[in-house]
C-alpha positions in Angstrom: -23.4 -16.2 -25.6 -20.8 -13.9 -27.3 -22.4 -11.0 -25.1 -21.8 -12.7 -21.9 -18.3 -14.0 -22.8 -17.6 -10.2 -23.9 -19.2 -9.1 -20.8 -16.8 -11.3 -18.8 -13.6 -10.0 -20.2 -14.5 -6.8 -19.8 -15.4 -7.3 -16.1 -12.0 -9.3 -15.8 -10.0 -6.2 -17.4 -11.6 -3.7 -14.8 -10.7 -6.5 -12.0 -7.0 -6.6 -13.0 -7.2 -2.6 -13.7 -8.5 -2.2 -9.8 -5.6 -4.7 -8.4 -3.0 -3.0 -10.1 -4.3 0.3 -9.1 -4.2 -0.9 -5.5 -0.5 -1.8 -5.5 1.6 1.2 -5.4 4.4 -0.3 -7.7 2.3 0.3 -10.6 1.1 3.2 -12.4 -2.1 2.7 -14.5 -2.1 4.9 -17.8 -5.6 4.9 -18.5 -9.1 3.2 -17.3 -9.1 0.0 -19.2 -9.8 0.3 -22.9 -12.2 -2.7 -23.7 -10.3 -5.6 -22.4 -7.0 -3.8 -22.4 -5.2 -2.5 -19.2 -2.2 -0.4 -19.8 0.5 0.2 -17.1 4.2 0.5 -16.2 6.3 0.3 -13.1 6.1 3.2 -10.6 9.6 4.5 -11.0 11.5 7.6 -12.2 11.2 7.8 -15.9 14.7 6.2 -16.7 14.3 3.1 -14.2 10.5 2.7 -15.5 12.1 2.3 -19.1 14.4 -0.1 -18.1 12.4 -2.1 -15.7 9.2 -2.3 -17.8 11.0 -4.7 -20.4 12.6 -6.8 -17.7 9.0 -7.1 -15.8 7.6 -8.0 -19.0 10.2 -10.7 -19.7 10.0 -12.2 -16.2 6.2 -12.5 -16.3 6.1 -14.2 -19.7 9.0 -16.3 -18.7 6.7 -18.2 -16.4 4.7 -19.5 -19.3 1.3 -19.1 -17.4 0.4 -15.7 -19.2 1.5 -13.7 -22.0 1.4 -10.0 -21.6 2.5 -7.6 -24.5 3.8 -3.9 -24.4 3.5 -0.6 -26.3 4.5 2.9 -26.4 1.7 5.3 -25.4 2.9 9.1 -25.7 6.4 7.8 -26.3 6.8 5.9 -23.0 7.2 2.1 -22.5 3.7 0.4 -21.3 2.9 -3.1 -20.4 -0.3 -4.7 -21.5 -2.6 -7.1 -20.0 -5.3 -8.1 -22.6 -8.4 -10.2 -21.7 -9.1 -11.6 -25.2 -9.4 -15.3 -25.3 -12.7 -16.9 -24.7 -10.3 -19.4 -22.4 -9.5 -16.9 -20.2 -11.3 -16.6 -16.9 -10.7 -15.1 -13.5 -8.2 -17.5 -12.4 -6.1 -16.6 -15.2 -6.3 -13.1 -14.6 -5.5 -13.7 -10.8 -2.4 -15.5 -12.1 -1.3 -12.3 -14.4 -1.7 -9.9 -11.3 0.2 -12.4 -8.9 3.2 -12.6 -11.4 3.2 -9.1 -11.7 3.1 -8.2 -8.1 5.9 -10.8 -7.5 8.3 -9.8 -10.0 7.8 -6.2 -9.2 8.8 -6.8 -6.2 11.7 -8.5 -7.0 12.6 -5.6 -9.3 11.6 -2.7 -7.2 11.2 -3.8 -3.7 
């Protein structure tokens, strides 16, 4: 059962990575590391540093998913982590949809 759950979470991270990579408003920083997808708004550096935290705030304010952030090589990055045994495809779709909608509002 554990292997099945882990496989699902890894697949969901890869799915989110593919969907965000297909959207020109996001820059993916690496292939998924286990079940973590790191990305940032595709914008000039100064703008990405300002827009990233606002994008995170807006998505989390919806209270459907909770994303986190980190710094990678000194640059602000958002993280989508598929960890909970209760997280399934519908919730990852919610996260990607929220990111797209909020990125559209911020980036056009």
